[in-house]
N, C-alpha and C positions, 0 to 999 in steps of 0.2 A: 435756434429752436431745435429742441431735440426731436429726433425722428421718433414718431410714434411706433414705428415698426423697426426694430433694430435689424441691422444687417445680419443675415444668417451666417453663422460660423461655417467656414469651409473646412470640412474635416476630410481626411484621407479615408478611403474605403478600408474596412477592417481586413487585416491580413490573416489569412488562414494559418492556423498553427502548423508548424512543420511536423511532418510525419517521419518518424524515425523507423526506417525499415531495419529489421534484424540483419545484422551482417553475417554472411556465410563464413564458416571457418575456412581458413586456407587449405587447399588440397595438399595432402601429404606428398612429400617428394618421393618419387619412385626411385628406389635404389637399383643398383645393378642386378641384384638377385631377383627383384620384382620383374625387371625387364627380361631376364633370362627365363623366367617361368613360362613365358609365351612360347618358347622354343624348346621346352624340356623334352618333347617327343623326339626331337632331333639330337639334342645334346646328350641325353642319357645313353642311347645305344651307340653313340659315335665312337667311343674308345674300342668297343668290341668290333664294330664294323671296320675301323681302321686296321685293327690287328688281322682280321680275316682277309681283308683286301690285300694287305701287305704279304700275308702268307701265300696267297694265291697268285699275286702279281709276279713275284720273282720266279717261281718255277714255270709258270705259263710263258712269261716273257723270255726266260732263258731257253726254254724248249723251242720257241719260235726262232730265237737267235741262232741256236745250233742247227736248226733245219736248213739254214742257208750256208752252213759250213760243214767241213769234214774234220773230225777229231777222234783220235783213238786213245785219248787219255794222256797222262804223263805231263811233263813240263812244256812240251811243244804246244804253242798256241794254236787255236783252231784256224783252219785254212778256209778262206772264203771261196765258195763255189757258185754263188748266185742261185740260179734255178736248176742246177744240175740234179740235185736230189729230187726235185719235183718231176723233172722229165724222166729220171730213172724210175720213179715209182709208177709212172704211166706205162712204161714198157716192161715192168716186172710182172711176170706171170704168177709168181708166188704171192705177190701183193693182191692181185685180183682174185686168186683162189682163196686167200685168207678172208677177203670180203664176202665171198660166196659162202664160206663155212660159217662166218659170223651171222649172216642173214638166216642160214639154215638153222643154226642153233637157237637164235633169238626167236624166230617164228615158231619153231616147235615147242620150245620151253614156255614162252609167254602164252601161246595158244592153250597148252595143257593147264597152265596156272589159272588162266581166266575161266576155263570150263570147270575145273575142280573148285576154284575159289568161289565162283558164283553158286555152284551146287551146294557147297558147304555152308555158305551164308544163308541160302534158302532153308537148309536143314536146321541150322542153329537158330534161325529166326522163329521157328516153331517152339512151342512149349512141350517139354517132355522130361521125365525124371532123369536126373544126372546130366542135364544140358550144360551146366556150368563146368563140371569136371571134364566132360568130353571136349568142350571148347578149349579148355586149358591145355589138355593133352595135344589137341590139334595144333596149337601155337608153339609147342616146344621146339620144333625144327628151326623156327625163325630166330630163336635166341641162342642157338648153338654156334660154336666157332666154325667157320667154313673149312679151315684146314683140317680140323679134327673130324668133321663130317666127311670130308673127302677121303681121309684115311680109312674110315669105317666102310664107306661105300666101295672103296678100292678092294678091300678084302671080300666084301659081299659079291663083287663082280668076278672074283677069281674063278677060273674055269675048273679048278680041282677041289678047292675047299670052300668056295663061295656058296651062299645059301640060295642064290637065284638058280644056279644050275641044278641044285638039289631039288628045288621045287619043279623045275621044268622036266627033269628026268622022272620025278615022281608021277607025272601025268603022261609019261611015255614020250616026251620030247627029246630032241637031240642036245648034245653038249654045245653050248654057245660060247664063243670067244667074245664076250661083251666089249671089252676095251681093247682087244687085239684084232678085231675085225673092222676094216675100214668102213663097212656099211652099217655097223651097229654102234660105233663109238660115239657119234654125235647124238643119236637117240638115247644112249645110255647116260651121257652127260646131261641131256635135257631132263631125264628122269630125276637125277640128283638135284638139279636146280629147281625143278617143280616141287619136289618134296620139301625143299627149304623155304620157298617163297610163295607157294599157294596160300599159306595162312595169312600173308600180308594182303593179298587180294580179298580173302575172306573178310578180314577186318574192315577194309574200306567199303566193300559192298554191304556188309552188315550194318555199318553206320548209315549208309544210304537207305537201306530198308527201314531202319528205325525212324527216319525223317520223312517217309512217304505219307501223304495225306490218306486218311482212311476212307474218305467219301467215295472215290472211284471203285474201291474194292467192295464196299457195301452195295453200291449200285449194281456191280457185276453179279454179286450174290443174289440180289433180288431178281435180276434178269435170268438167272439160272445158268450162268457161265461156269464151266468146269475149271479145274486147276490149270490145265494146260492152256486153255483159251485165256484165262485171266493173266497167266504169266506172259503169253505172247502179246496180248493186246494192251495190257495195262502195266504190269510190273517191269517188263523189259524196256518199253519206251521211257518210263519214268526214271529208270536206273541208267539209261544210256550215258548221261554226263558223268555219273559216278564211275561207271565201268571204264570210260575213256581215261579218267584220271588214273585209275589203277593200271591200265594198260600203259599209259605214258610213264609212270614210275617204274614199272617193271621193264619196259623196253630200254630205258636209259641205263638201268642197272645191268640188264642182261648183256647189252652191247659191251660193257666194260668188264664182264666176268673174266676173272683171271685165276683165282686161287684154286677152285675145284678142278679146272682143266690142267693147271700146272701140277697139282699133286697127283691126280689120278692118271693122266696120260702123258703129260709134258708135250702135248702136241702130237703124239703118236696114235696109232702105228705109222711111222714115217712122218708125214705132215697131214694126216687125215683129220686131225682135230685141232690144227693150228689156226686159231682165229686171229683177227687183226691185232688184238691186244697182245697175244702171246708172240706173234711174229715180230711186233715192234720191240718187245722185251728181248727176244733173242738177238735181233740185229744190234740193239744198243748195248746190252750187258753181256751177252755171250760172245758175240763176234767183234765187240768194241767198235762198231760203226755208229758212234753216237749221233752224228749228223743225220744219217739216213734213218736211224731209229726215231729221232725227233720228228722228222718229216712224216713218218708213219703215224706218230701220235697226233700230229696236227690233222691228218686225215681222219683219225678216230674222233677227235674233238669236233670236226666239221660234220661228221656223220651223226654224232649225238645231237648237235644243234639242229640239223635238218629234221631229224625225227621229232625233236621237241616242238619245232615250229609247225610241222604238219599236224601233229595231234592237238596242239593248242588251238589251231584254227578249226579242226574238226569238232572240238569240244565247244568252241564259240558258236559254230553253226548249229550244233545240236541244242544248245540252250535257246538260241533264237527261234528254232523251229518248234 
């Protein structure tokens, strides 16, 4: 007997259609050039940096090497002395005298340059007719050749035909032996260095003045502050980091000053203008004491580093304050 109700057909549940997700294109392979692009800031200046380091490493390293030896040139190899040159320098009165002359010259010249440079920057920051031309003329000494400048100033300091004695005598003053007087020779050299490099201080301070915010000056003007009060209370504190940078640049360069002293006085009269740089030059190349001269140059390098470290920390403190 047939079933009145046929058995239900067992069917599988419907299968959902497969979803085909779009396939991502394969990532392009990174070539060697693509990988080097990440380090281009280091790779591009590397050749120039290597050349500069190589050019500096050999003379500095050879100078330090010779400072432990004694050598007078020729085919004879340098003789190792250990720390003899170091102990000799500590007991050398002329060495300490040359350091004193270096500090005297640097303090006087950089002090004058900062005063004149800041004053010129304040002047040229104002608007007046012919400002651009005057600023250009003020910068001329900075681009002149130091040896040529020294020759011109040497003639100007001449006690018989020099223009300075002519001006002094015109106002009833005595004849001055500018570069032949032990008391006047360092100030005379500082005048030459100031004439050459005060424009550099002016440019640095002028850039700092252009970057100062105008709001404090407007507030000072509203409060009725005068020019001197504004300069002391606002301009000078804001310019302190910039002035310290200018002082640092000039200190490092003034310590190494050689050309104008060599041309104008050659360390004279006697040794009255013989700075550490010139004393090292004479010991090494005039007296052929290359080892001791190298030790003096090591002292000069340490002096420059010490000044740079001190003023870098002063500038960091001024920015934090």
